[in-house]
N, C-alpha and C positions, 0 to 999 in steps of 0.2 A: 531564636534562629539567627544564624550568622548572615552577614551581608551577602556572602557568596551563595549560601543556600537560598536566600531570597531572590537573588538574581537568576539562579538556575530555575527556580519555580516560575518566575515571570517569563523566562524563555520558553519553558515547557507549556505554560498556559497559552502563550501566543501561538505556538505551533499547533496545539490541540484545537484552539479556536479556529484557526485557518482550515484545519482538516474538517471540523464540524460544519463550517460554512460551505465547504465544497461537497461533503458527503455526510449530511445529517444522519446520525444514527450509526455510523460506521463504528464497529466494535474495536476494542483494543487488539483483539486477536486478528481481525481483518487488517488493521493498520500494520501490525507486525508482518503479516503475509505480504501486504503491499510493499513495505520497505524491503523485504527480501527479494521481491520481484524486481524492484528498481535496481537493487544491488547486483542481482544475478539474472539479468534479462535472458529469457529463453529457458529458465529453470523448468524442469518437469514437475508436474503436479505431485508425483510420489516423492521427489527430492524435497519439495516444499513442505510436505507433511513431516519429513524427518527433521528439517531445519526448525520447524515450529513445535515439534514434539506433540503433534496432534494426529488423530486418526485421519485416514484418507477421506472419509466421508465428511468430516468436519471441515477440512481444508477445501474440499470440492464445493460444498455449500457456500463457504465464505468467499471463494474466488468467483463462483457463478453470480453471487450478489454484487460483486465489483465489476462484472462484465458489462458490455454495452447492451442496452435495451434492444430487443428484437433478435439478438444473436441466439442461435440454437442452444438450448439448455440454460439460458440466463434466468436467474431468480430475482424477484423483487428484493430490493429497490433498484437494482441495475444502475449502479453509480457511474459506470462508463470509464473506470480507471484502468481496467485490465483487459487484455485481449487473449483469448484462448486460441492458440495456433495448433493445427494438426501436426503430429509428428509423423515419422515414417511408418509407424504402426498405427492402424486406425483407432486403437484404443488410447494411445498416448497423447498428451496435450502439453505443449510448451506455453509458457506464460510470458507476456511482455506488457509493459505499460502502454496505454493508448496516448494519444496527443493530450487528452485531458489529464491523464495520470502524470505525464511529463510536466505539464503546466503546474500541477499541484507540487510536484517535486521541486521545480524551480522556485516557486513561492516559499516553500519550506527552507530551501537552501539560502535564499535571501534573508529570511528571518534569522536563521542560525548564523549566517555570515555577519549580519549587522551586530548580532550579540557578541560575536567573537572578533570584532574589529575587521571584518571583511576577509577573514582567513579561510572560511568555508565557501566553496563555490560549486 
């Protein structure tokens, strides 16, 4: 393995360890959903399904497990990373990171930024 590949592996491990500390058991699919929600705050659930290449039901379950405990429709383990906001249509939901989700994003950005000489913020 090249030095560059080893360095990339170390960076990815540190990022995934931080995610695991914050949300033990979060799946790779849910992490991808979470990253899309960070990137496209306010994205609709149906658009997220398209971005992830997954069925609406799979995305709905994944997102609801990342929502806040006690919110309507939340599923265990309720990581508290994502907020489901009502759209203009009673059936539509827009997704946004919670304060906890933004805090995780900030920690990940710092890890990646330190790995790339502070270039990522």
